[in-house]
MARBA-3410 file (N, C-alpha, C, O; in Angstrom, 1 decimal):
267
0.8,-1.2,0.0,0.0,0.0,0.0,0.9,1.2,0.0,1.9,1.3,0.8 ~ 0.6,2.2,-0.8,1.4,3.4,-0.9,1.2,4.3,0.3,0.2,4.2,1.0 ~ 2.1,5.2,0.5,2.1,6.1,1.7,0.9,7.1,1.6,0.3,7.3,2.7 ~ 0.6,7.7,0.5,-0.6,8.6,0.5,-1.9,7.9,0.8,-2.8,8.5,1.5 ~ -2.0,6.6,0.4,-3.2,5.9,0.7,-3.3,5.6,2.2,-4.4,5.7,2.8
-2.2,5.3,2.8,-2.1,5.0,4.2,-2.5,6.3,5.0,-3.3,6.3,6.0 ~ -1.9,7.4,4.6,-2.3,8.7,5.3,-3.7,9.0,5.2,-4.4,9.5,6.1 ~ -4.3,8.8,4.0,-5.7,9.1,3.8,-6.6,8.2,4.7,-7.6,8.7,5.3 ~ -6.2,6.9,4.8,-7.0,6.0,5.7,-6.9,6.4,7.2,-7.8,6.4,7.9 ~ -5.6,6.8,7.5,-5.5,7.3,8.9,-6.3,8.5,9.2,-6.9,8.6,10.3
-6.3,9.5,8.3,-7.1,10.7,8.5,-8.6,10.3,8.5,-9.4,10.9,9.3 ~ -9.0,9.4,7.7,-10.4,9.0,7.7,-10.8,8.3,9.0,-11.9,8.6,9.5 ~ -10.0,7.5,9.6,-10.3,6.9,10.9,-10.3,7.9,12.0,-11.1,7.7,12.9 ~ -9.5,8.9,11.9,-9.4,9.9,13.0,-10.6,10.9,12.9,-11.1,11.3,13.9 ~ -10.8,11.4,11.7,-11.8,12.5,11.5,-13.1,12.1,11.0,-13.9,12.9,10.5
-13.5,10.8,11.1,-14.7,10.4,10.5,-16.0,11.0,11.2,-17.0,11.2,10.5 ~ -15.9,11.4,12.5,-17.1,12.0,13.0,-17.4,13.4,12.3,-18.6,13.7,12.0 ~ -16.3,14.2,12.1,-16.5,15.5,11.4,-17.0,15.3,10.0,-17.8,16.0,9.5 ~ -16.3,14.3,9.3,-16.6,14.1,7.9,-18.1,13.7,7.7,-18.7,14.0,6.7 ~ -18.6,12.9,8.7,-20.0,12.5,8.6,-21.0,13.5,9.1,-22.1,13.6,8.5
-20.6,14.3,10.1,-21.5,15.3,10.7,-21.7,16.5,9.8,-22.8,17.1,9.8 ~ -20.7,17.0,9.1,-20.8,18.2,8.3,-21.9,18.0,7.2,-22.7,18.9,7.0 ~ -21.8,17.0,6.3,-22.8,16.8,5.3,-24.2,16.6,5.9,-25.2,17.1,5.3 ~ -24.3,15.9,7.0,-25.6,15.7,7.7,-26.2,17.1,8.1,-27.4,17.3,8.0 ~ -25.3,17.9,8.7,-25.8,19.2,9.2,-26.2,20.1,8.0,-27.2,20.8,8.1
-25.4,20.1,7.0,-25.8,20.9,5.8,-27.1,20.4,5.2,-27.9,21.2,4.8 ~ -27.3,19.1,5.1,-28.5,18.6,4.6,-29.7,18.9,5.5,-30.8,19.2,5.0 ~ -29.5,19.0,6.8,-30.6,19.4,7.7,-31.0,20.8,7.5,-32.1,21.2,7.5 ~ -29.9,21.7,7.3,-30.2,23.1,7.0,-31.0,23.3,5.7,-31.9,24.1,5.7 ~ -30.6,22.5,4.7,-31.3,22.6,3.4,-32.8,22.1,3.6,-33.7,22.7,3.0
-33.0,21.1,4.4,-34.3,20.6,4.6,-35.2,21.6,5.3,-36.4,21.8,5.0 ~ -34.6,22.3,6.3,-35.4,23.3,7.0,-35.7,24.4,6.1,-36.9,24.9,6.2 ~ -34.8,24.9,5.2,-35.1,25.9,4.3,-36.2,25.5,3.3,-37.0,26.4,2.9 ~ -36.3,24.2,3.0,-37.3,23.8,2.1,-38.7,23.7,2.7,-39.7,23.9,2.0 ~ -38.8,23.4,4.0,-40.1,23.2,4.6,-40.6,24.3,5.5,-41.8,24.3,5.8
-39.7,25.3,5.8,-40.1,26.4,6.7,-41.0,27.3,6.0,-40.9,27.5,4.8 ~ -41.9,27.9,6.8,-42.8,28.9,6.2,-42.1,30.2,5.9,-41.3,30.7,6.7 ~ -42.3,30.8,4.7,-41.6,32.0,4.4,-42.1,33.2,5.2,-43.2,33.3,5.6 ~ -41.2,34.2,5.4,-41.6,35.4,6.1,-41.0,36.6,5.2,-39.9,36.6,4.8 ~ -41.9,37.6,5.0,-41.5,38.7,4.1,-41.4,40.0,5.0,-42.1,40.0,6.1
-40.6,40.9,4.6,-40.4,42.2,5.3,-40.6,43.4,4.4,-40.1,43.3,3.2 ~ -41.3,44.4,4.8,-41.5,45.6,4.0,-41.1,46.8,4.9,-41.4,46.8,6.1 ~ -40.6,47.9,4.3,-40.1,49.1,5.1,-40.9,50.3,4.6,-41.0,50.6,3.4 ~ -41.4,51.0,5.6,-42.0,52.3,5.4,-41.2,53.4,6.1,-40.8,53.2,7.2 ~ -41.1,54.6,5.4,-40.2,55.6,6.0,-41.0,56.9,6.3,-41.9,57.3,5.6
-40.6,57.5,7.5,-41.2,58.7,8.0,-40.1,59.7,8.3,-39.1,59.3,8.9 ~ -40.3,60.9,8.0,-39.2,61.9,8.3,-39.8,63.0,9.3,-41.0,63.3,9.2 ~ -38.9,63.5,10.1,-39.3,64.5,11.1,-38.8,65.9,10.5,-37.7,66.1,10.2 ~ -39.8,66.8,10.4,-39.5,68.1,9.8,-39.7,69.2,10.9,-40.7,69.3,11.5 ~ -38.6,70.0,11.2,-38.8,71.1,12.2,-39.6,72.2,11.7,-39.5,72.5,10.5
-40.4,72.9,12.5,-41.2,74.0,12.0,-40.3,75.3,11.9,-40.6,76.1,11.1 ~ -39.3,75.4,12.6,-38.3,76.5,12.5,-37.1,76.0,11.8,-36.5,75.0,12.2 ~ -36.7,76.7,10.7,-35.5,76.3,10.0,-34.2,76.4,10.8,-34.1,77.2,11.7 ~ -33.3,75.5,10.6,-32.0,75.5,11.3,-32.0,74.7,12.6,-31.1,74.7,13.3 ~ -33.1,73.9,12.9,-33.2,73.1,14.1,-33.1,71.6,13.7,-33.9,70.8,14.2
-32.1,71.3,12.9,-32.0,69.9,12.5,-31.6,69.0,13.7,-32.0,67.9,13.7 ~ -30.9,69.5,14.7,-30.5,68.7,15.8,-31.7,68.4,16.6,-31.9,67.3,17.2 ~ -32.7,69.3,16.8,-33.9,69.1,17.5,-34.7,68.0,16.7,-35.3,67.1,17.4 ~ -34.8,68.1,15.4,-35.5,67.1,14.6,-34.9,65.7,14.8,-35.6,64.7,14.9 ~ -33.6,65.6,14.8,-32.9,64.3,15.0,-33.3,63.7,16.4,-33.6,62.5,16.5
-33.3,64.6,17.4,-33.7,64.1,18.8,-35.1,63.6,18.8,-35.4,62.6,19.4 ~ -36.0,64.3,18.2,-37.4,63.8,18.2,-37.6,62.6,17.3,-38.4,61.8,17.6 ~ -36.8,62.4,16.3,-36.8,61.2,15.5,-36.4,60.0,16.4,-37.0,58.9,16.3 ~ -35.4,60.2,17.2,-35.0,59.1,18.1,-36.1,58.7,19.1,-36.4,57.6,19.3 ~ -36.8,59.8,19.6,-37.9,59.5,20.5,-39.1,58.8,19.9,-39.7,57.9,20.4
-39.5,59.3,18.7,-40.7,58.7,18.0,-40.4,57.4,17.5,-41.3,56.5,17.3 ~ -39.1,57.1,17.2,-38.8,55.7,16.7,-39.0,54.7,17.8,-39.4,53.6,17.6 ~ -38.8,55.1,19.1,-39.0,54.2,20.2,-40.6,54.0,20.4,-41.0,53.0,20.9 ~ -41.3,55.0,20.1,-42.8,55.0,20.3,-43.5,54.2,19.2,-44.7,53.9,19.4 ~ -42.8,53.8,18.2,-43.5,53.1,17.1,-44.1,51.7,17.5,-45.0,51.3,16.9
-43.5,51.1,18.5,-44.0,49.8,19.0,-44.8,49.9,20.3,-45.0,48.9,20.9 ~ -45.2,51.1,20.7,-45.9,51.3,21.9,-47.4,51.1,21.7,-47.9,51.4,20.6 ~ -48.2,50.8,22.8,-49.7,50.6,22.6,-50.4,51.8,22.1,-51.4,51.6,21.3 ~ -50.0,53.0,22.5,-50.8,54.2,22.0,-50.7,54.4,20.5,-51.5,55.0,19.9 ~ -49.6,53.9,19.9,-49.5,54.0,18.4,-50.1,52.7,17.8,-50.7,52.9,16.7
-49.9,51.6,18.3,-50.4,50.3,17.7,-51.9,50.2,17.8,-52.5,49.4,17.0 ~ -52.6,50.9,18.7,-54.0,50.7,18.8,-54.7,51.1,17.5,-55.6,50.3,17.0 ~ -54.4,52.2,16.9,-55.1,52.6,15.7,-54.7,51.7,14.5,-55.5,51.4,13.7 ~ -53.4,51.3,14.5,-52.9,50.4,13.4,-53.6,49.1,13.5,-53.9,48.5,12.4 ~ -53.8,48.6,14.7,-54.4,47.3,14.8,-55.9,47.3,14.3,-56.4,46.3,13.7
-56.6,48.4,14.6,-57.9,48.5,14.1,-58.0,48.6,12.6,-58.9,48.1,12.0 ~ -56.9,49.2,11.9,-56.9,49.3,10.5,-56.6,48.0,9.8,-57.1,47.6,8.8 ~ -55.7,47.2,10.4,-55.2,45.9,9.8,-56.1,44.7,10.2,-56.0,43.7,9.5 ~ -56.8,44.8,11.3,-57.6,43.7,11.7,-56.8,42.7,12.6,-57.3,41.7,13.0 ~ -55.5,43.1,12.9,-54.7,42.3,13.8,-54.8,42.7,15.2,-55.2,43.9,15.5
-54.6,41.8,16.1,-54.6,42.2,17.5,-53.3,43.1,17.8,-52.3,43.0,17.1 ~ -53.4,43.9,18.9,-52.3,44.7,19.2,-51.0,43.9,19.6,-49.9,44.3,19.3 ~ -51.2,42.8,20.3,-50.1,42.0,20.7,-49.4,41.4,19.4,-48.2,41.3,19.4 ~ -50.3,40.9,18.5,-49.7,40.3,17.3,-49.0,41.4,16.5,-47.9,41.1,15.9 ~ -49.6,42.6,16.4,-48.9,43.6,15.6,-47.6,44.1,16.2,-46.7,44.5,15.5
-47.5,44.0,17.5,-46.3,44.4,18.2,-45.2,43.5,17.9,-44.0,43.9,17.8 ~ -45.5,42.2,17.7,-44.5,41.2,17.3,-44.1,41.3,15.8,-43.0,40.9,15.4 ~ -44.9,41.9,15.0,-44.7,42.0,13.5,-44.0,43.3,13.1,-43.4,43.3,12.0 ~ -44.1,44.4,13.9,-43.6,45.7,13.4,-42.6,46.2,14.5,-42.8,46.1,15.7 ~ -41.6,46.9,14.0,-40.6,47.6,14.9,-40.0,48.8,14.1,-40.0,48.8,12.9
-39.6,49.8,14.9,-39.1,51.0,14.3,-37.6,51.1,14.5,-37.0,50.6,15.5 ~ -36.9,51.7,13.5,-35.4,51.9,13.5,-35.1,53.3,13.2,-35.7,53.9,12.3 ~ -34.1,53.9,13.9,-33.8,55.3,13.6,-32.3,55.4,13.2,-31.6,54.5,13.4 ~ -31.9,56.6,12.6,-30.6,56.9,12.2,-30.0,57.9,13.2,-30.7,58.8,13.6 ~ -28.7,57.7,13.6,-28.1,58.7,14.5,-27.8,60.0,13.9,-27.5,61.0,14.6
-27.8,60.2,12.6,-27.4,61.5,11.9,-28.5,62.0,10.9,-28.2,62.9,10.2 ~ -29.7,61.4,11.0,-30.7,61.9,10.1,-32.1,61.8,10.8,-32.3,60.8,11.5 ~ -32.9,62.8,10.6,-34.3,62.7,11.3,-35.3,61.9,10.5,-36.3,62.3,10.1 ~ -34.9,60.6,10.4,-35.8,59.7,9.6,-36.1,58.4,10.5,-35.2,58.0,11.2 ~ -37.3,57.9,10.3,-37.7,56.7,11.1,-38.1,55.6,10.1,-38.8,55.9,9.1
-37.6,54.5,10.2,-37.9,53.3,9.3,-38.8,52.4,10.1,-38.4,51.8,11.1 ~ -40.0,52.1,9.5,-40.9,51.2,10.1,-40.9,49.9,9.3,-41.2,50.0,8.1 ~ -40.5,48.8,9.9,-40.4,47.5,9.3,-41.5,46.6,9.7,-41.7,46.4,10.9 ~ -42.3,46.2,8.7,-43.4,45.2,9.0,-43.1,43.9,8.4,-42.5,43.8,7.3 ~ -43.5,42.8,9.1,-43.3,41.4,8.6,-44.6,40.7,8.5,-45.6,41.1,9.1
-44.6,39.7,7.6,-45.8,38.9,7.4,-45.5,37.6,6.6,-44.5,37.5,6.0 ~ -46.5,36.7,6.6,-46.4,35.5,5.8,-46.5,35.7,4.3,-46.1,34.9,3.5 ~ -47.1,36.9,3.9,-47.2,37.2,2.5,-46.7,38.6,2.3,-46.7,39.4,3.2 ~ -46.3,39.0,1.1,-45.8,40.4,0.9,-46.8,41.4,1.2,-46.5,42.5,1.7 ~ -48.1,41.2,0.9,-49.2,42.1,1.1,-49.3,42.4,2.6,-49.6,43.5,3.0
-49.2,41.3,3.4,-49.4,41.5,4.9,-48.3,42.4,5.4,-48.5,43.2,6.3 ~ -47.0,42.2,5.0,-45.9,43.0,5.5,-46.1,44.5,5.1,-45.8,45.3,5.9 ~ -46.5,44.7,3.9,-46.8,46.1,3.4,-47.9,46.8,4.2,-47.7,47.9,4.7 ~ -49.0,46.1,4.4,-50.1,46.6,5.1,-49.7,46.9,6.6,-50.1,48.0,7.1 ~ -49.0,46.1,7.3,-48.6,46.3,8.6,-47.6,47.5,8.7,-47.8,48.4,9.6
-46.7,47.6,7.9,-45.7,48.7,7.9,-46.4,50.1,7.7,-46.2,51.0,8.4 ~ -47.2,50.2,6.7,-47.9,51.4,6.3,-48.9,51.8,7.4,-49.0,53.0,7.7 ~ -49.6,50.9,8.0,-50.6,51.2,9.0,-49.9,51.8,10.3,-50.4,52.8,10.8 ~ -48.8,51.2,10.7,-48.1,51.7,11.8,-47.4,53.1,11.5,-47.4,54.0,12.4 ~ -47.0,53.3,10.3,-46.4,54.6,9.9,-47.5,55.7,10.0,-47.2,56.8,10.5
-48.6,55.4,9.4,-49.7,56.4,9.5,-50.2,56.7,10.9,-50.4,57.8,11.2 ~ -50.2,55.7,11.7,-50.6,55.9,13.1,-49.6,56.7,13.9,-50.0,57.5,14.7 ~ -48.3,56.5,13.6,-47.2,57.2,14.2,-47.3,58.7,13.8,-47.1,59.6,14.6 ~ -47.5,59.0,12.5,-47.6,60.4,12.0,-48.8,61.1,12.7,-48.7,62.2,13.1 ~ -49.9,60.4,12.8,-51.1,61.1,13.4,-50.8,61.3,14.9,-51.2,62.3,15.5
-50.2,60.4,15.6,-49.9,60.5,17.0,-49.0,61.7,17.3,-49.2,62.5,18.2 ~ -47.9,61.8,16.5,-46.9,62.8,16.7,-47.5,64.2,16.3,-47.2,65.2,17.0 ~ -48.2,64.3,15.2,-48.7,65.6,14.8,-49.8,66.2,15.7,-50.1,67.4,15.6 ~ -50.4,65.4,16.5,-51.4,65.9,17.5,-50.8,66.8,18.5,-51.5,67.6,19.1 ~ -49.5,66.7,18.7,-48.8,67.6,19.6,-47.7,68.4,19.0,-46.6,68.7,19.6
-47.8,68.7,17.7,-46.8,69.4,17.0,-46.6,70.8,17.5,-45.4,71.3,17.4 ~ -47.6,71.5,18.0,-47.4,72.8,18.5,-46.5,72.8,19.8,-45.7,73.8,19.9 ~ -46.6,71.8,20.6,-45.8,71.8,21.8,-44.4,71.3,21.4,-43.4,71.8,22.0 ~ -44.2,70.4,20.5,-42.9,69.9,20.2,-42.1,70.7,19.1,-40.9,70.7,19.1 ~ -42.8,71.4,18.3,-42.2,72.3,17.3,-41.7,71.5,16.1,-41.0,72.0,15.2
-42.2,70.2,15.9,-41.8,69.4,14.8,-43.0,68.7,14.2,-44.0,68.5,15.0 ~ -42.9,68.2,13.0,-44.0,67.5,12.4,-43.4,66.3,11.7,-42.3,66.2,11.3 ~ -44.3,65.2,11.7,-43.9,63.9,11.0,-44.6,63.9,9.6,-45.8,64.1,9.5 ~ -43.8,63.6,8.6,-44.3,63.5,7.2,-44.0,62.2,6.6,-42.8,61.8,6.7 ~ -44.9,61.5,6.0,-44.6,60.2,5.3,-43.6,60.5,4.2,-43.8,61.3,3.4
-42.5,59.8,4.2,-41.4,60.0,3.2,-41.6,59.0,2.0,-41.5,59.4,0.9 ~ -41.8,57.7,2.3,-41.9,56.7,1.3,-42.8,55.6,1.8,-42.5,55.0,2.9 ~ -43.8,55.1,1.1,-44.6,54.0,1.6,-43.9,52.7,1.3,-42.9,52.7,0.6 ~ -44.3,51.6,2.0,-43.7,50.3,1.8,-43.9,49.7,0.5,-45.0,49.9,-0.1 ~ -43.0,49.0,0.0,-43.1,48.3,-1.3,-43.1,46.8,-1.1,-42.5,46.3,-0.1
-43.8,46.1,-2.0,-43.9,44.7,-1.8,-42.5,44.0,-2.0,-41.9,44.2,-3.1 ~ -42.0,43.2,-1.1,-40.7,42.5,-1.3,-40.8,41.4,-2.4,-41.9,40.8,-2.5 ~ -39.8,41.2,-3.1,-39.7,40.2,-4.2,-39.5,38.8,-3.7,-39.9,37.8,-4.2 ~ -38.7,38.7,-2.6,-38.4,37.3,-2.0,-38.4,37.4,-0.5,-38.3,38.5,0.1 ~ -38.6,36.3,0.1,-38.8,36.3,1.6,-37.4,36.5,2.2,-36.3,36.2,1.7
-37.5,37.1,3.4,-36.2,37.3,4.2,-35.8,36.0,4.9,-34.6,35.7,5.0 ~ -36.7,35.2,5.3,-36.5,33.9,5.9,-37.5,32.9,5.4,-38.6,33.3,5.2 ~ -37.1,31.6,5.2,-35.7,31.1,5.4,-34.8,31.5,4.2,-35.3,31.7,3.1 ~ -33.5,31.4,4.4,-32.5,31.6,3.4,-31.8,30.3,3.2,-31.2,29.8,4.1 ~ -31.8,29.8,2.0,-31.2,28.5,1.8,-29.7,28.5,2.0,-29.2,27.6,2.7
-29.0,29.5,1.5,-27.6,29.6,1.7,-27.2,29.7,3.2,-26.3,29.0,3.7 ~ -28.0,30.6,3.9,-27.7,30.8,5.3,-28.0,29.5,6.1,-27.2,29.2,7.0 ~ -29.1,28.9,5.9,-29.4,27.7,6.6,-28.5,26.5,6.4,-28.2,25.8,7.3 ~ -28.0,26.4,5.1,-27.0,25.3,4.8,-25.7,25.6,5.6,-25.1,24.7,6.1 ~ -25.3,26.9,5.6,-24.1,27.2,6.3,-24.2,27.0,7.8,-23.3,26.5,8.4
-25.3,27.4,8.3,-25.5,27.1,9.8,-25.6,25.6,10.1,-25.0,25.2,11.1 ~ -26.2,24.8,9.2,-26.2,23.4,9.4,-24.8,22.8,9.4,-24.5,21.9,10.1 ~ -24.0,23.2,8.4,-22.6,22.7,8.3,-21.8,23.1,9.5,-21.0,22.3,10.0 ~ -22.0,24.3,10.0,-21.2,24.7,11.2,-21.7,23.9,12.4,-20.8,23.5,13.2 ~ -22.9,23.6,12.5,-23.4,22.8,13.6,-22.8,21.4,13.5,-22.5,20.7,14.5
-22.7,20.9,12.2,-22.1,19.6,12.0,-20.6,19.5,12.5,-20.2,18.5,13.1 ~ -19.9,20.6,12.2,-18.5,20.7,12.6,-18.4,20.6,14.2,-17.6,19.9,14.7 ~ -19.3,21.4,14.8,-19.3,21.4,16.3,-19.6,20.0,16.9,-18.9,19.5,17.8 ~ -20.6,19.4,16.3,-21.0,18.1,16.9,-19.9,17.0,16.6,-19.7,16.2,17.5 ~ -19.3,17.0,15.4,-18.3,16.1,15.1,-17.1,16.3,16.0,-16.5,15.3,16.5
-16.7,17.5,16.3,-15.6,17.8,17.2,-15.9,17.3,18.6,-15.0,16.7,19.3 ~ -17.1,17.5,19.1,-17.5,16.9,20.4,-17.4,15.4,20.4,-17.0,14.9,21.4 ~ -17.8,14.8,19.4,-17.8,13.3,19.3,-16.3,12.8,19.4,-16.0,11.8,20.0 ~ -15.4,13.5,18.7,-14.0,13.2,18.7,-13.4,13.3,20.0,-12.6,12.5,20.5 ~ -13.7,14.4,20.7,-13.2,14.6,22.1,-13.7,13.5,23.0,-13.0,13.0,23.9
-15.0,13.1,22.9,-15.5,12.1,23.7,-14.9,10.7,23.5,-14.6,10.0,24.4 ~ -14.6,10.4,22.2,-13.9,9.2,21.9,-12.5,9.2,22.4,-12.0,8.1,22.9 ~ -11.8,10.3,22.3,-10.4,10.3,22.9,-10.4,10.1,24.4,-9.5,9.4,24.9 ~ -11.3,10.8,25.1,-11.3,10.6,26.5,-11.7,9.2,26.9,-11.2,8.7,27.9 ~ -12.6,8.6,26.2,-13.0,7.2,26.5,-11.9,6.2,26.2,-11.8,5.2,26.9
-11.2,6.5,25.1,-10.1,5.5,24.8,-8.9,5.6,25.6,-8.1,4.7,25.7 ~ -8.7,6.7,26.3,-7.5,6.9,27.1,-7.5,6.0,28.3,-6.5,5.3,28.6 ~ -8.7,5.8,29.0,-8.8,4.9,30.1,-8.0,5.4,31.3,-7.3,6.4,31.2 ~ -8.2,4.8,32.5,-7.5,5.2,33.7,-6.0,4.9,33.6,-5.6,3.9,33.0 ~ -5.2,5.7,34.2,-3.7,5.5,34.1,-3.4,4.4,35.1,-4.0,4.2,36.1
-2.3,3.5,34.8,-1.9,2.4,35.6,-1.5,2.9,37.0,-1.0,4.1,37.1 ~ -1.6,2.0,38.0,-1.3,2.4,39.3,0.2,2.7,39.5,0.6,3.5,40.3 ~ 1.1,1.9,38.7,2.5,2.1,38.9,3.0,3.4,38.4,3.9,4.0,38.9 ~ 2.3,4.0,37.4,2.7,5.3,36.9,2.3,6.4,37.8,2.9,7.5,37.7 ~ 1.5,6.2,38.8,1.1,7.2,39.7,2.2,7.5,40.7,2.1,8.5,41.4
3.2,6.6,40.8,4.3,6.9,41.8,4.0,6.2,43.1,2.9,5.7,43.3 ~ 5.0,6.1,44.0,4.8,5.4,45.3,3.8,6.1,46.2,3.7,7.4,46.1 ~ 3.2,5.3,47.0,2.2,5.9,47.9,3.0,6.7,49.0,4.0,6.3,49.4 ~ 2.4,7.8,49.4,3.1,8.6,50.4,3.1,7.9,51.8,2.2,7.2,52.2 ~ 4.2,8.1,52.5,4.4,7.5,53.8,3.9,8.4,54.8,4.3,9.6,54.9
3.1,7.9,55.7,2.5,8.7,56.8,3.3,8.5,58.0,3.4,7.3,58.5 ~ 3.9,9.5,58.6,4.8,9.3,59.8,3.9,8.9,61.0,2.8,9.4,61.2 ~ 4.5,8.0,61.8,3.8,7.5,63.0,4.1,8.4,64.1,5.2,9.0,64.2 ~ 3.2,8.6,65.0,3.5,9.5,66.2,4.5,8.8,67.1,4.4,7.6,67.4 ~ 5.4,9.6,67.6,6.4,9.0,68.5,5.9,8.9,69.9,5.2,9.8,70.4
6.2,7.8,70.6,5.8,7.6,72.0,6.9,8.2,72.9,7.9,8.6,72.4 ~ 6.6,8.2,74.2,7.5,8.8,75.1,8.8,8.0,75.2,9.9,8.6,75.3 ~ 8.6,6.7,75.2,9.8,5.8,75.3,10.7,5.9,74.1,11.9,6.0,74.2 ~ 10.1,6.0,72.9,10.9,6.2,71.7,11.6,7.5,71.7,12.7,7.6,71.3 ~ 11.0,8.6,72.2,11.6,9.9,72.3,12.8,9.8,73.2,13.9,10.4,72.9
12.7,9.1,74.4,13.8,9.0,75.3,15.0,8.2,74.7,16.1,8.6,74.8 ~ 14.6,7.1,74.0,15.7,6.4,73.3,16.4,7.2,72.2,17.6,7.0,72.0 ~ 15.7,8.0,71.5,16.3,8.8,70.5,17.2,9.9,71.1,18.3,10.2,70.6 ~ 16.8,10.4,72.3,17.6,11.5,72.9,18.9,10.9,73.6,19.9,11.6,73.5 ~ 18.8,9.7,74.2,20.0,9.1,74.8,20.3,7.7,74.2,19.8,6.7,74.7
20.9,7.7,73.0,21.1,6.4,72.4,22.2,5.6,73.1,23.1,6.1,73.7 ~ 22.0,4.2,73.1,22.9,3.3,73.7,24.0,3.0,72.8,23.8,2.6,71.6 ~ 25.2,3.1,73.3,26.4,2.8,72.5,26.6,1.3,72.5,26.6,0.6,73.5 ~ 26.8,0.7,71.3,27.0,-0.7,71.2,28.5,-1.0,71.3,29.4,-0.3,70.8 ~ 28.8,-2.0,72.1,30.2,-2.4,72.4,30.6,-3.3,71.3,29.9,-4.3,70.9
31.8,-3.1,70.9,32.4,-4.0,69.9,32.9,-5.2,70.6,33.1,-5.3,71.8 ~ 33.2,-6.3,69.8,33.7,-7.6,70.4,35.0,-7.4,71.0,35.3,-8.1,72.0 ~ 35.8,-6.5,70.5,37.2,-6.3,71.1,37.0,-5.7,72.5,37.7,-6.1,73.4 ~ 36.1,-4.8,72.7,35.9,-4.1,74.0,35.4,-5.2,75.0,35.8,-5.2,76.2 ~ 34.4,-6.0,74.6,33.9,-7.0,75.5,35.0,-8.1,75.9,35.0,-8.5,77.0
35.9,-8.4,74.9,37.0,-9.3,75.3,38.0,-8.7,76.2,38.5,-9.4,77.1 ~ 38.2,-7.4,76.1,39.2,-6.8,77.0,38.6,-6.4,78.3,39.3,-5.8,79.1 ~ 37.3,-6.6,78.5,36.7,-6.1,79.8,37.2,-6.8,81.0,37.4,-6.1,82.0 ~ 37.5,-8.1,81.0,38.1,-8.8,82.2,39.4,-8.2,82.6,39.7,-8.0,83.8 ~ 40.3,-7.9,81.6,41.6,-7.4,81.9,41.5,-6.0,82.5,42.2,-5.6,83.4
40.5,-5.2,82.0,40.4,-3.8,82.5,39.9,-3.9,84.0,40.3,-3.1,84.8 ~ 38.9,-4.9,84.3,38.4,-5.0,85.6,39.5,-5.4,86.6,39.6,-5.0,87.7 ~ 40.4,-6.4,86.1,41.5,-6.8,86.9,42.5,-5.7,87.2,43.0,-5.6,88.3 ~ 42.7,-4.9,86.2,43.6,-3.7,86.4,43.0,-2.8,87.4,43.7,-2.1,88.2 ~ 41.7,-2.6,87.3,41.0,-1.7,88.3,41.1,-2.2,89.7,41.2,-1.4,90.6
41.1,-3.6,89.9,41.2,-4.1,91.3,42.6,-3.9,91.8,42.8,-3.7,93.0 ~ 43.7,-4.1,91.0,45.0,-3.9,91.4,45.4,-2.5,91.7,46.3,-2.2,92.5 ~ 44.7,-1.6,91.0,45.1,-0.2,91.1,44.9,0.4,92.5,45.8,1.1,92.9 ~ 43.9,0.1,93.3,43.8,0.6,94.7,44.9,0.1,95.6,45.4,0.8,96.4 ~ 45.2,-1.2,95.4,46.3,-1.7,96.3,47.6,-1.0,96.0,48.3,-0.7,97.0
48.0,-0.8,94.8,49.2,-0.1,94.5,49.2,1.3,95.0,50.2,1.7,95.5 ~ 48.1,2.0,94.9,48.0,3.3,95.3,48.1,3.4,96.9,48.7,4.3,97.4 ~ 47.6,2.4,97.5,47.7,2.3,99.0,49.1,2.1,99.5,49.6,2.7,100.4 ~ 49.8,1.2,98.7,51.2,0.9,99.1,52.1,2.1,98.9,53.0,2.3,99.7 ~ 51.8,2.9,97.8,52.6,4.1,97.6,52.3,5.1,98.6,53.2,5.9,99.0
51.1,5.2,99.1,50.7,6.2,100.0,51.2,5.9,101.4,51.5,6.9,102.2 ~ 51.4,4.6,101.8,51.9,4.3,103.2,53.3,4.8,103.4,53.5,5.5,104.4 ~ 54.3,4.5,102.6,55.7,5.0,102.9,55.7,6.5,102.9,56.4,7.1,103.7 ~ 54.9,7.1,102.0,54.9,8.6,102.0,54.4,9.1,103.3,54.9,10.1,103.8 ~ 53.4,8.4,103.9,52.9,8.9,105.2,53.9,8.7,106.3,54.0,9.6,107.2
54.6,7.5,106.3,55.6,7.3,107.4,56.7,8.3,107.3,57.1,8.8,108.3 ~ 57.1,8.6,106.1,58.2,9.5,106.0,57.8,10.9,106.4,58.6,11.6,107.0 ~ 56.6,11.2,106.2,56.2,12.5,106.7,56.1,12.6,108.2,56.5,13.6,108.7 ~ 55.7,11.5,108.9,55.6,11.5,110.3,57.0,11.5,110.9,57.2,12.2,112.0 ~ 58.0,10.8,110.3,59.3,10.8,110.8,60.0,12.2,110.7,60.7,12.6,111.7
59.8,12.9,109.7,60.3,14.2,109.5,59.7,15.2,110.5,60.4,16.1,111.0 ~ 58.4,15.0,110.9,57.8,15.8,111.8,58.4,15.6,113.2,58.6,16.6,114.0 ~ 58.6,14.4,113.6,59.2,14.1,114.9,60.6,14.7,115.1,60.9,15.1,116.2 ~ 61.4,14.6,114.0,62.8,15.2,114.1,62.7,16.7,114.3,63.5,17.2,115.1 ~ 61.8,17.4,113.6,61.7,18.8,113.8,61.3,19.1,115.2,61.7,20.2,115.8
60.4,18.3,115.8,59.9,18.7,117.2,61.0,18.4,118.2,61.1,19.1,119.2 ~ 61.9,17.4,117.9,63.0,17.1,118.9,64.0,18.2,118.8,64.6,18.6,119.8 ~ 64.3,18.7,117.7,65.3,19.8,117.5,64.8,21.0,118.2,65.6,21.8,118.8 ~ 63.5,21.3,118.2,63.0,22.5,118.8,63.1,22.3,120.3,63.4,23.3,121.0 ~ 62.8,21.2,120.9,62.9,21.0,122.3,64.3,21.1,122.8,64.5,21.6,124.0
65.3,20.7,122.0,66.7,20.8,122.5,67.2,22.2,122.6,68.0,22.6,123.4 ~ 66.6,23.1,121.8,67.0,24.5,121.9,66.3,25.1,123.1,66.5,26.3,123.4
END
């Protein structure tokens, strides 16, 4: 067998979970894109116009405020009556978006059909314009419809390309997890010998053991034990010799003392 073929088989044995999971994930994403219900989105635009020229900053600030009010109940109530949807349902289908440098509000409506998305976006835009212009004297700005919503040509979701990519990425993740699980399971527990020797637990010392350690007994060599009788014999003779030496010395001392006393009496 050639070396490239061996390498290919080795890689296939090692990476087979990923190789199998990626096509399955991509196929699952494609299947979801095929059976999922389509959803369409349409955008309606409203612009904020200041009543006094030169107050563009004020118009931008009010655009930010009215953009947040696009999904509030006081705006959705009139739109729900126009579209025939409930207020809760319409709140989930419509939302507003603003720009940080332009006094414009984008109303996005979604629906299962292009007509439903257009109707929801335009209804909320008209309701927002009416709500804001009711207090235009106090705010100093007016809302004007800029562009009505247009019917979308294709659904925003599902997207076949996006769903296939997401499915393939999920397959990579699942395959990697399977590989990690197989490696951990194949490793097994480490042998006991490789863990090293068991730690030795020191025993508590008793009082007798402590005394023996503080005053150790010296062991006598065989030579010392053999010479012990001679040493004892020498020790017995030593007092007699010292006594014999001490006796003449004592007599000599007494004789010298007697001679000195006799000489003193003669004088």
